[in-house]
All heavy atoms as a GROMACS GRO file, in nm:
protein
  520
    1MET      N    1   6.420   9.909   7.250
    1MET     CA    2   6.457   9.774   7.301
    1MET      C    3   6.501   9.786   7.443
    1MET      O    4   6.586   9.872   7.486
    1MET     CB    5   6.567   9.718   7.216
    1MET     CG    6   6.616   9.584   7.273
    1MET     SD    7   6.749   9.520   7.155
    1MET     CE    8   6.750   9.360   7.203
    2LYS      N    9   6.446   9.712   7.530
    2LYS     CA   10   6.474   9.714   7.669
    2LYS      C   11   6.608   9.631   7.706
    2LYS      O   12   6.628   9.530   7.651
    2LYS     CB   13   6.362   9.648   7.756
    2LYS     CG   14   6.380   9.651   7.899
    2LYS     CD   15   6.260   9.594   7.970
    2LYS     CE   16   6.282   9.596   8.123
    2LYS     NZ   17   6.168   9.537   8.190
    3ASN      N   18   6.699   9.706   7.778
    3ASN     CA   19   6.830   9.635   7.814
    3ASN      C   20   6.795   9.539   7.931
    3ASN      O   21   6.741   9.583   8.036
    3ASN     CB   22   6.927   9.739   7.860
    3ASN     CG   23   6.974   9.821   7.743
    3ASN    OD1   24   6.978   9.777   7.634
    3ASN    ND2   25   7.015   9.943   7.766
    4VAL      N   26   6.831   9.418   7.914
    4VAL     CA   27   6.807   9.314   8.019
    4VAL      C   28   6.941   9.250   8.051
    4VAL      O   29   7.009   9.204   7.966
    4VAL     CB   30   6.712   9.210   7.970
    4VAL    CG1   31   6.689   9.092   8.072
    4VAL    CG2   32   6.576   9.265   7.928
    5LEU      N   33   6.973   9.254   8.184
    5LEU     CA   34   7.088   9.187   8.234
    5LEU      C   35   7.047   9.061   8.308
    5LEU      O   36   6.978   9.076   8.411
    5LEU     CB   37   7.166   9.287   8.323
    5LEU     CG   38   7.303   9.229   8.383
    5LEU    CD1   39   7.395   9.208   8.270
    5LEU    CD2   40   7.363   9.323   8.480
    6ASN      N   41   7.066   8.950   8.248
    6ASN     CA   42   7.025   8.823   8.311
    6ASN      C   43   7.145   8.735   8.338
    6ASN      O   44   7.256   8.761   8.298
    6ASN     CB   45   6.921   8.754   8.229
    6ASN     CG   46   6.971   8.715   8.086
    6ASN    OD1   47   7.082   8.679   8.072
    6ASN    ND2   48   6.887   8.732   7.988
    7HIS      N   49   7.109   8.620   8.405
    7HIS     CA   50   7.219   8.526   8.449
    7HIS      C   51   7.302   8.476   8.324
    7HIS      O   52   7.420   8.469   8.334
    7HIS     CB   53   7.147   8.409   8.510
    7HIS     CG   54   7.244   8.299   8.563
    7HIS    ND1   55   7.281   8.197   8.491
    7HIS    CD2   56   7.319   8.300   8.678
    7HIS    CE1   57   7.365   8.122   8.555
    7HIS    NE2   58   7.390   8.184   8.672
    8SER      N   59   7.239   8.447   8.210
    8SER     CA   60   7.306   8.401   8.094
    8SER      C   61   7.409   8.503   8.041
    8SER      O   62   7.523   8.470   8.007
    8SER     CB   63   7.208   8.368   7.989
    8SER     OG   64   7.275   8.333   7.868
    9ILE      N   65   7.366   8.632   8.036
    9ILE     CA   66   7.457   8.732   7.986
    9ILE      C   67   7.576   8.750   8.085
    9ILE      O   68   7.688   8.766   8.040
    9ILE     CB   69   7.380   8.868   7.964
    9ILE    CG1   70   7.283   8.858   7.852
    9ILE    CG2   71   7.477   8.984   7.944
    9ILE    CD1   72   7.192   8.968   7.843
   10VAL      N   73   7.548   8.753   8.206
   10VAL     CA   74   7.656   8.763   8.312
   10VAL      C   75   7.754   8.651   8.297
   10VAL      O   76   7.870   8.665   8.298
   10VAL     CB   77   7.597   8.784   8.453
   10VAL    CG1   78   7.714   8.776   8.560
   10VAL    CG2   79   7.516   8.904   8.464
   11MET      N   80   7.704   8.529   8.293
   11MET     CA   81   7.788   8.409   8.282
   11MET      C   82   7.868   8.410   8.155
   11MET      O   83   7.990   8.379   8.156
   11MET     CB   84   7.704   8.279   8.293
   11MET     CG   85   7.653   8.261   8.433
   11MET     SD   86   7.777   8.275   8.566
   11MET     CE   87   7.875   8.134   8.525
   12ARG      N   88   7.806   8.447   8.044
   12ARG     CA   89   7.892   8.454   7.920
   12ARG      C   90   8.000   8.557   7.925
   12ARG      O   91   8.113   8.532   7.881
   12ARG     CB   92   7.797   8.488   7.804
   12ARG     CG   93   7.714   8.365   7.762
   12ARG     CD   94   7.647   8.380   7.618
   12ARG     NE   95   7.619   8.514   7.584
   12ARG     CZ   96   7.486   8.564   7.560
   12ARG    NH1   97   7.390   8.494   7.586
   12ARG    NH2   98   7.476   8.691   7.526
   13THR      N   99   7.971   8.668   7.987
   13THR     CA  100   8.070   8.772   8.004
   13THR      C  101   8.183   8.724   8.092
   13THR      O  102   8.301   8.750   8.069
   13THR     CB  103   8.008   8.905   8.062
   13THR    OG1  104   7.897   8.944   7.976
   13THR    CG2  105   8.106   9.012   8.076
   14LEU      N  106   8.151   8.664   8.208
   14LEU     CA  107   8.255   8.617   8.294
   14LEU      C  108   8.334   8.513   8.238
   14LEU      O  109   8.455   8.505   8.250
   14LEU     CB  110   8.192   8.562   8.424
   14LEU     CG  111   8.131   8.676   8.519
   14LEU    CD1  112   8.054   8.605   8.634
   14LEU    CD2  113   8.236   8.765   8.567
   15ASN      N  114   8.276   8.419   8.160
   15ASN     CA  115   8.354   8.309   8.089
   15ASN      C  116   8.446   8.372   7.989
   15ASN      O  117   8.559   8.328   7.971
   15ASN     CB  118   8.255   8.213   8.022
   15ASN     CG  119   8.189   8.124   8.125
   15ASN    OD1  120   8.244   8.098   8.232
   15ASN    ND2  121   8.071   8.070   8.094
   16TRP      N  122   8.402   8.469   7.916
   16TRP     CA  123   8.486   8.538   7.815
   16TRP      C  124   8.602   8.603   7.890
   16TRP      O  125   8.718   8.593   7.841
   16TRP     CB  126   8.398   8.649   7.738
   16TRP     CG  127   8.493   8.722   7.645
   16TRP    CD1  128   8.512   8.692   7.513
   16TRP    CD2  129   8.556   8.847   7.671
   16TRP    NE1  130   8.593   8.785   7.458
   16TRP    CE2  131   8.616   8.884   7.549
   16TRP    CE3  132   8.567   8.930   7.782
   16TRP    CZ2  133   8.695   8.997   7.539
   16TRP    CZ3  134   8.644   9.050   7.769
   16TRP    CH2  135   8.706   9.082   7.651
   17ALA      N  136   8.579   8.674   7.995
   17ALA     CA  137   8.683   8.747   8.064
   17ALA      C  138   8.785   8.646   8.126
   17ALA      O  139   8.904   8.668   8.114
   17ALA     CB  140   8.632   8.828   8.177
   18TYR      N  141   8.735   8.535   8.180
   18TYR     CA  142   8.818   8.430   8.232
   18TYR      C  143   8.911   8.373   8.119
   18TYR      O  144   9.028   8.350   8.137
   18TYR     CB  145   8.737   8.324   8.292
   18TYR     CG  146   8.814   8.210   8.354
   18TYR    CD1  147   8.892   8.226   8.467
   18TYR    CD2  148   8.826   8.086   8.294
   18TYR    CE1  149   8.966   8.115   8.527
   18TYR    CE2  150   8.898   7.976   8.339
   18TYR     CZ  151   8.969   8.001   8.464
   18TYR     OH  152   9.038   7.900   8.509
   19GLU      N  153   8.854   8.344   8.005
   19GLU     CA  154   8.933   8.286   7.890
   19GLU      C  155   9.032   8.388   7.852
   19GLU      O  156   9.147   8.355   7.824
   19GLU     CB  157   8.841   8.252   7.784
   19GLU     CG  158   8.911   8.205   7.654
   19GLU     CD  159   8.994   8.082   7.679
   19GLU    OE1  160   8.954   7.990   7.757
   19GLU    OE2  161   9.103   8.062   7.610
   20LYS      N  162   9.005   8.513   7.841
   20LYS     CA  163   9.098   8.610   7.796
   20LYS      C  164   9.210   8.633   7.905
   20LYS      O  165   9.328   8.653   7.870
   20LYS     CB  166   9.030   8.750   7.770
   20LYS     CG  167   8.937   8.740   7.656
   20LYS     CD  168   8.998   8.696   7.533
   20LYS     CE  169   8.900   8.681   7.424
   20LYS     NZ  170   8.952   8.615   7.303
   21ALA      N  171   9.181   8.617   8.038
   21ALA     CA  172   9.276   8.625   8.138
   21ALA      C  173   9.384   8.515   8.123
   21ALA      O  174   9.498   8.530   8.146
   21ALA     CB  175   9.212   8.625   8.276
   22LEU      N  176   9.333   8.390   8.078
   22LEU     CA  177   9.420   8.274   8.065
   22LEU      C  178   9.499   8.282   7.940
   22LEU      O  179   9.614   8.251   7.933
   22LEU     CB  180   9.344   8.146   8.076
   22LEU     CG  181   9.278   8.109   8.215
   22LEU    CD1  182   9.201   7.992   8.204
   22LEU    CD2  183   9.391   8.111   8.322
   23SER      N  184   9.432   8.324   7.830
   23SER     CA  185   9.498   8.314   7.703
   23SER      C  186   9.561   8.447   7.655
   23SER      O  187   9.645   8.452   7.568
   23SER     CB  188   9.398   8.274   7.591
   23SER     OG  189   9.293   8.365   7.576
   24GLY      N  190   9.524   8.559   7.716
   24GLY     CA  191   9.581   8.689   7.685
   24GLY      C  192   9.502   8.758   7.575
   24GLY      O  193   9.426   8.703   7.509
   25LEU      N  194   9.530   8.887   7.573
   25LEU     CA  195   9.477   8.968   7.469
   25LEU      C  196   9.592   9.022   7.380
   25LEU      O  197   9.703   9.028   7.430
   25LEU     CB  198   9.394   9.087   7.526
   25LEU     CG  199   9.271   9.050   7.606
   25LEU    CD1  200   9.221   9.175   7.689
   25LEU    CD2  201   9.159   9.010   7.509
   26PRO      N  202   9.561   9.074   7.259
   26PRO     CA  203   9.674   9.126   7.181
   26PRO      C  204   9.742   9.235   7.254
   26PRO      O  205   9.680   9.329   7.310
   26PRO     CB  206   9.595   9.178   7.057
   26PRO     CG  207   9.470   9.096   7.052
   26PRO     CD  208   9.431   9.065   7.189
   27GLY      N  209   9.876   9.223   7.265
   27GLY     CA  210   9.956   9.332   7.341
   27GLY      C  211   9.962   9.312   7.487
   27GLY      O  212  10.038   9.383   7.552
   28LEU      N  213   9.888   9.214   7.548
   28LEU     CA  214   9.899   9.186   7.683
   28LEU      C  215   9.934   9.036   7.703
   28LEU      O  216   9.896   8.942   7.631
   28LEU     CB  217   9.762   9.204   7.748
   28LEU     CG  218   9.705   9.347   7.744
   28LEU    CD1  219   9.566   9.351   7.799
   28LEU    CD2  220   9.796   9.450   7.818
   29ASP      N  221  10.009   9.011   7.816
   29ASP     CA  222  10.055   8.882   7.853
   29ASP      C  223   9.935   8.798   7.913
   29ASP      O  224   9.846   8.860   7.976
   29ASP     CB  225  10.164   8.884   7.953
   29ASP     CG  226  10.296   8.934   7.902
   29ASP    OD1  227  10.316   8.920   7.774
   29ASP    OD2  228  10.372   8.991   7.978
   30SER      N  229   9.933   8.669   7.889
   30SER     CA  230   9.839   8.587   7.959
   30SER      C  231   9.880   8.575   8.103
   30SER      O  232   9.994   8.606   8.138
   30SER     CB  233   9.833   8.448   7.886
   30SER     OG  234   9.959   8.385   7.911
   31ALA      N  235   9.792   8.523   8.182
   31ALA     CA  236   9.819   8.502   8.328
   31ALA      C  237   9.942   8.411   8.348
   31ALA      O  238  10.035   8.451   8.423
   31ALA     CB  239   9.705   8.442   8.398
   32PRO      N  240   9.958   8.296   8.283
   32PRO     CA  241  10.084   8.214   8.292
   32PRO      C  242  10.203   8.285   8.250
   32PRO      O  243  10.308   8.271   8.305
   32PRO     CB  244  10.047   8.094   8.210
   32PRO     CG  245   9.897   8.081   8.191
   32PRO     CD  246   9.856   8.231   8.193
   33GLU      N  247  10.200   8.357   8.136
   33GLU     CA  248  10.322   8.437   8.094
   33GLU      C  249  10.360   8.540   8.192
   33GLU      O  250  10.477   8.556   8.216
   33GLU     CB  251  10.285   8.503   7.952
   33GLU     CG  252  10.278   8.404   7.836
   33GLU     CD  253  10.210   8.465   7.730
   33GLU    OE1  254  10.133   8.569   7.732
   33GLU    OE2  255  10.246   8.418   7.606
   34LEU      N  256  10.257   8.611   8.246
   34LEU     CA  257  10.292   8.709   8.341
   34LEU      C  258  10.351   8.657   8.464
   34LEU      O  259  10.451   8.697   8.524
   34LEU     CB  260  10.160   8.782   8.382
   34LEU     CG  261  10.172   8.910   8.469
   34LEU    CD1  262  10.260   9.015   8.408
   34LEU    CD2  263  10.040   8.970   8.499
   35ALA      N  264  10.297   8.539   8.516
   35ALA     CA  265  10.355   8.467   8.634
   35ALA      C  266  10.504   8.421   8.603
   35ALA      O  267  10.581   8.434   8.687
   35ALA     CB  268  10.269   8.353   8.670
   36ARG      N  269  10.517   8.371   8.479
   36ARG     CA  270  10.656   8.318   8.451
   36ARG      C  271  10.754   8.437   8.451
   36ARG      O  272  10.863   8.416   8.503
   36ARG     CB  273  10.651   8.258   8.307
   36ARG     CG  274  10.773   8.189   8.276
   36ARG     CD  275  10.768   8.101   8.142
   36ARG     NE  276  10.686   8.159   8.042
   36ARG     CZ  277  10.563   8.121   8.012
   36ARG    NH1  278  10.502   8.024   8.083
   36ARG    NH2  279  10.494   8.178   7.904
   37LYS      N  280  10.718   8.554   8.394
   37LYS     CA  281  10.804   8.669   8.397
   37LYS      C  282  10.841   8.705   8.547
   37LYS      O  283  10.954   8.745   8.572
   37LYS     CB  284  10.743   8.780   8.324
   37LYS     CG  285  10.742   8.767   8.177
   37LYS     CD  286  10.682   8.887   8.103
   37LYS     CE  287  10.688   8.870   7.954
   37LYS     NZ  288  10.623   8.982   7.888
   38TYR      N  289  10.744   8.707   8.631
   38TYR     CA  290  10.769   8.746   8.771
   38TYR      C  291  10.854   8.642   8.844
   38TYR      O  292  10.930   8.671   8.926
   38TYR     CB  293  10.643   8.770   8.845
   38TYR     CG  294  10.598   8.915   8.824
   38TYR    CD1  295  10.529   8.957   8.711
   38TYR    CD2  296  10.631   9.014   8.923
   38TYR    CE1  297  10.485   9.088   8.696
   38TYR    CE2  298  10.594   9.144   8.903
   38TYR     CZ  299  10.525   9.182   8.785
   38TYR     OH  300  10.494   9.314   8.772
   39MET      N  301  10.838   8.516   8.807
   39MET     CA  302  10.916   8.408   8.871
   39MET      C  303  11.063   8.412   8.829
   39MET      O  304  11.147   8.365   8.895
   39MET     CB  305  10.860   8.270   8.832
   39MET     CG  306  10.729   8.235   8.902
   39MET     SD  307  10.736   8.248   9.076
   39MET     CE  308  10.840   8.105   9.110
   40GLU      N  309  11.091   8.475   8.714
   40GLU     CA  310  11.230   8.494   8.672
   40GLU      C  311  11.304   8.597   8.742
   40GLU      O  312  11.430   8.612   8.737
   40GLU     CB  313  11.236   8.518   8.518
   40GLU     CG  314  11.187   8.397   8.438
   40GLU     CD  315  11.174   8.432   8.295
   40GLU    OE1  316  11.183   8.552   8.250
   40GLU    OE2  317  11.144   8.341   8.217
   41LYS      N  318  11.228   8.690   8.815
   41LYS     CA  319  11.303   8.797   8.889
   41LYS      C  320  11.371   8.747   9.010
   41LYS      O  321  11.350   8.635   9.059
   41LYS     CB  322  11.199   8.900   8.927
   41LYS     CG  323  11.129   8.965   8.812
   41LYS     CD  324  11.042   9.082   8.854
   41LYS     CE  325  10.975   9.150   8.737
   41LYS     NZ  326  10.902   9.265   8.781
   42ASP      N  327  11.471   8.829   9.059
   42ASP     CA  328  11.538   8.798   9.176
   42ASP      C  329  11.452   8.813   9.303
   42ASP      O  330  11.356   8.893   9.302
   42ASP     CB  331  11.660   8.881   9.201
   42ASP     CG  332  11.769   8.854   9.087
   42ASP    OD1  333  11.772   8.736   9.046
   42ASP    OD2  334  11.849   8.941   9.060
   43GLY      N  335  11.477   8.741   9.403
   43GLY     CA  336  11.408   8.761   9.534
   43GLY      C  337  11.337   8.632   9.573
   43GLY      O  338  11.328   8.531   9.502
   44SER      N  339  11.273   8.637   9.691
   44SER     CA  340  11.202   8.526   9.740
   44SER      C  341  11.065   8.504   9.672
   44SER      O  342  11.020   8.604   9.600
   44SER     CB  343  11.175   8.535   9.891
   44SER     OG  344  11.075   8.642   9.915
   45LEU      N  345  11.006   8.393   9.681
   45LEU     CA  346  10.875   8.367   9.622
   45LEU      C  347  10.772   8.466   9.675
   45LEU      O  348  10.692   8.530   9.608
   45LEU     CB  349  10.824   8.230   9.642
   45LEU     CG  350  10.686   8.192   9.588
   45LEU    CD1  351  10.680   8.212   9.439
   45LEU    CD2  352  10.652   8.052   9.624
   46HIS      N  353  10.786   8.500   9.806
   46HIS     CA  354  10.698   8.595   9.873
   46HIS      C  355  10.716   8.733   9.815
   46HIS      O  356  10.616   8.803   9.779
   46HIS     CB  357  10.732   8.602  10.012
   46HIS     CG  358  10.640   8.687  10.102
   46HIS    ND1  359  10.667   8.822  10.126
   46HIS    CD2  360  10.519   8.665  10.160
   46HIS    CE1  361  10.574   8.875  10.202
   46HIS    NE2  362  10.484   8.783  10.217
   47ASP      N  363  10.836   8.772   9.790
   47ASP     CA  364  10.874   8.910   9.728
   47ASP      C  365  10.811   8.911   9.589
   47ASP      O  366  10.758   9.013   9.541
   47ASP     CB  367  11.017   8.935   9.724
   47ASP     CG  368  11.071   8.960   9.868
   47ASP    OD1  369  10.990   8.995   9.958
   47ASP    OD2  370  11.197   8.949   9.887
   48LYS      N  371  10.832   8.803   9.509
   48LYS     CA  372  10.782   8.806   9.369
   48LYS      C  373  10.626   8.810   9.362
   48LYS      O  374  10.577   8.891   9.282
   48LYS     CB  375  10.820   8.674   9.302
   48LYS     CG  376  10.978   8.667   9.288
   48LYS     CD  377  11.010   8.521   9.234
   48LYS     CE  378  11.158   8.510   9.235
   48LYS     NZ  379  11.198   8.377   9.181
   49ALA      N  380  10.559   8.737   9.456
   49ALA     CA  381  10.414   8.745   9.455
   49ALA      C  382  10.367   8.880   9.496
   49ALA      O  383  10.278   8.942   9.432
   49ALA     CB  384  10.361   8.643   9.558
   50ASN      N  385  10.431   8.945   9.601
   50ASN     CA  386  10.401   9.074   9.638
   50ASN      C  387  10.416   9.180   9.521
   50ASN      O  388  10.342   9.274   9.501
   50ASN     CB  389  10.474   9.126   9.760
   50ASN     CG  390  10.401   9.083   9.884
   50ASN    OD1  391  10.285   9.057   9.891
   50ASN    ND2  392  10.478   9.076   9.993
   51SER      N  393  10.528   9.156   9.445
   51SER     CA  394  10.556   9.252   9.335
   51SER      C  395  10.449   9.243   9.234
   51SER      O  396  10.401   9.344   9.184
   51SER     CB  397  10.693   9.215   9.280
   51SER     OG  398  10.727   9.302   9.173
   52LEU      N  399  10.402   9.124   9.205
   52LEU     CA  400  10.299   9.105   9.097
   52LEU      C  401  10.169   9.171   9.147
   52LEU      O  402  10.098   9.239   9.077
   52LEU     CB  403  10.284   8.953   9.068
   52LEU     CG  404  10.169   8.916   8.977
   52LEU    CD1  405  10.184   8.987   8.840
   52LEU    CD2  406  10.160   8.769   8.962
   53ILE      N  407  10.137   9.139   9.269
   53ILE     CA  408  10.007   9.198   9.327
   53ILE      C  409  10.010   9.343   9.334
   53ILE      O  410   9.913   9.413   9.289
   53ILE     CB  411   9.985   9.142   9.470
   53ILE    CG1  412   9.956   8.992   9.465
   53ILE    CG2  413   9.875   9.222   9.536
   53ILE    CD1  414   9.964   8.919   9.601
   54ARG      N  415  10.123   9.408   9.378
   54ARG     CA  416  10.137   9.550   9.376
   54ARG      C  417  10.121   9.608   9.237
   54ARG      O  418  10.055   9.715   9.221
   54ARG     CB  419  10.267   9.602   9.445
   54ARG     CG  420  10.257   9.592   9.589
   54ARG     CD  421  10.380   9.662   9.648
   54ARG     NE  422  10.509   9.613   9.605
   54ARG     CZ  423  10.574   9.514   9.653
   54ARG    NH1  424  10.528   9.444   9.754
   54ARG    NH2  425  10.695   9.481   9.597
   55TRP      N  426  10.175   9.544   9.137
   55TRP     CA  427  10.175   9.589   8.999
   55TRP      C  428  10.029   9.587   8.945
   55TRP      O  429   9.990   9.675   8.870
   55TRP     CB  430  10.261   9.510   8.907
   55TRP     CG  431  10.266   9.561   8.772
   55TRP    CD1  432  10.337   9.668   8.725
   55TRP    CD2  433  10.197   9.507   8.659
   55TRP    NE1  434  10.309   9.682   8.587
   55TRP    CE2  435  10.224   9.586   8.548
   55TRP    CE3  436  10.106   9.406   8.646
   55TRP    CZ2  437  10.172   9.559   8.423
   55TRP    CZ3  438  10.058   9.379   8.523
   55TRP    CH2  439  10.086   9.456   8.412
   56GLN      N  440   9.956   9.487   8.990
   56GLN     CA  441   9.814   9.472   8.943
   56GLN      C  442   9.717   9.559   9.015
   56GLN      O  443   9.603   9.578   8.968
   56GLN     CB  444   9.771   9.328   8.965
   56GLN     CG  445   9.840   9.236   8.863
   56GLN     CD  446   9.797   9.246   8.721
   56GLN    OE1  447   9.684   9.276   8.694
   56GLN    NE2  448   9.898   9.248   8.632
   57MET      N  449   9.749   9.610   9.127
   57MET     CA  450   9.656   9.696   9.201
   57MET      C  451   9.657   9.837   9.150
   57MET      O  452   9.760   9.889   9.116
   57MET     CB  453   9.693   9.693   9.355
   57MET     CG  454   9.673   9.558   9.413
   57MET     SD  455   9.735   9.549   9.582
   57MET     CE  456   9.623   9.670   9.666
   58PRO      N  457   9.537   9.902   9.151
   58PRO     CA  458   9.535  10.039   9.105
   58PRO      C  459   9.629  10.137   9.188
   58PRO      O  460   9.688  10.227   9.127
   58PRO     CB  461   9.394  10.085   9.117
   58PRO     CG  462   9.317   9.959   9.146
   58PRO     CD  463   9.414   9.855   9.182
   59LYS      N  464   9.632  10.117   9.308
   59LYS     CA  465   9.713  10.201   9.399
   59LYS      C  466   9.821  10.110   9.472
   59LYS      O  467   9.783  10.037   9.558
   59LYS     CB  468   9.636  10.282   9.497
   59LYS     CG  469   9.541  10.376   9.438
   59LYS     CD  470   9.468  10.444   9.545
   59LYS     CE  471   9.368  10.554   9.496
   59LYS     NZ  472   9.286  10.617   9.588
   60PRO      N  473   9.946  10.107   9.419
   60PRO     CA  474  10.043  10.028   9.483
   60PRO      C  475  10.055  10.046   9.635
   60PRO      O  476  10.056  10.163   9.674
   60PRO     CB  477  10.171  10.057   9.410
   60PRO     CG  478  10.127  10.124   9.285
   60PRO     CD  479   9.997  10.189   9.317
   61GLU      N  480  10.058   9.939   9.703
   61GLU     CA  481  10.078   9.947   9.853
   61GLU      C  482  10.131   9.815   9.899
   61GLU      O  483  10.128   9.713   9.821
   61GLU     CB  484   9.949   9.984   9.929
   61GLU     CG  485   9.836   9.880   9.902
   61GLU     CD  486   9.707   9.928   9.972
   61GLU    OE1  487   9.665  10.041   9.950
   61GLU    OE2  488   9.650   9.843  10.041
   62GLN      N  489  10.192   9.810  10.014
   62GLN     CA  490  10.243   9.684  10.068
   62GLN      C  491  10.131   9.581  10.093
   62GLN      O  492  10.035   9.612  10.146
   62GLN     CB  493  10.322   9.705  10.198
   62GLN     CG  494  10.379   9.588  10.255
   62GLN     CD  495  10.493   9.525  10.172
   62GLN    OE1  496  10.561   9.600  10.106
   62GLN    NE2  497  10.502   9.397  10.170
   63VAL      N  498  10.158   9.463  10.039
   63VAL     CA  499  10.061   9.355  10.053
   63VAL      C  500  10.133   9.243  10.120
   63VAL      O  501  10.229   9.187  10.061
   63VAL     CB  502   9.995   9.306   9.922
   63VAL    CG1  503   9.906   9.185   9.937
   63VAL    CG2  504   9.924   9.424   9.850
   64ASP      N  505  10.094   9.204  10.233
   64ASP     CA  506  10.159   9.086  10.305
   64ASP      C  507  10.065   8.967  10.291
   64ASP      O  508   9.946   8.973  10.333
   64ASP     CB  509  10.189   9.115  10.451
   64ASP     CG  510  10.291   9.218  10.473
   64ASP    OD1  511  10.383   9.223  10.389
   64ASP    OD2  512  10.278   9.307  10.559
   65LEU      N  513  10.118   8.860  10.231
   65LEU     CA  514  10.041   8.732  10.209
   65LEU      C  515  10.062   8.641  10.328
   65LEU      O  516  10.160   8.642  10.389
   65LEU     CB  517  10.084   8.671  10.079
   65LEU     CG  518  10.059   8.750   9.957
   65LEU    CD1  519  10.110   8.676   9.835
   65LEU    CD2  520   9.908   8.781   9.943
   0.00000   0.00000   0.00000
């Protein structure tokens, strides 16, 4: 059977990933839950956003928004 990557498969995969990012996976927080946890931390909004971004990046580094 020939493996075919077409527009429909790509779109279904992206839609699935988007839905999982919003609703969460077992053992992982959803995007809104993760944001809420970071908003509860001390510091400015800028610091909270940078903290979340650094945690999500494979190699933590300073990110200035």
